[in-house]
N, C-alpha and C positions, 0 to 999 in steps of 0.2 A: 786727605780727609774728605769724605762725601757727606754733605748735609742735604736734607730734603726740602722741597717746597710743598706746602700744603695748599690744596684747592678744595672748594666746595662747588658741587654742581648747582647751576641756576637755570632758570628758564622752565618753560612748561614741560618739556620732555627731557630735561637734564642735558640739553645739547650745548650748554655754555658752562664755562668754569670761571670762578672768581678766585684770585689768590687770597688766601687767608693769612699765611705767614711764610716767610722765607727763612733759610738757614736753620731748619728744625733739627735739633740734635737728640731730642727725647720725646717720646710719645707715651703717655700713660693712660690706661683705661680708667674711666670714672663711671659713676652710676648711669648717667644719661648721655655720655659722650666721651671726649678725650681731651686731656690737658697736653698742650704742645709747649715745649720749652726750647729756647735757642741756647747757643753756647754762652751768651752773655747773661742768661737768666731771665730774659723776657718771657712771659707766659701768656697763653691765650687758650680759652676753653672753646671747643667746637662740639656743638650738639649734633647728634646723628650717628651714622655708622660708616665704617670704612667700605668703600667700593673697590679700591685697588691701591696697591703699593708697588712702585717700580724702583727696584734697587739698582738696576743696571744702566738704562739709558737716560731717563728723565730725572731720576732721583725724586720722584713725586709721590705724594699721598693724596688720594682723591676721596672725599667724603660725600655721602648722600645725606640730604637733610631729612 
């Protein structure tokens, strides 16, 4: 089973990333962002838009604020 880790870009030029949530199993689009849910039901809302999703190597989701 491959779960993802969600990050949001930080810094002036988006050159740094901060982990938002690990073990993300579900990502749902909302009006102003995305609702992330883990297998255990923990939820977190992330405002912004998706910059990239890596399904193969890092299993990561990167958001732009």
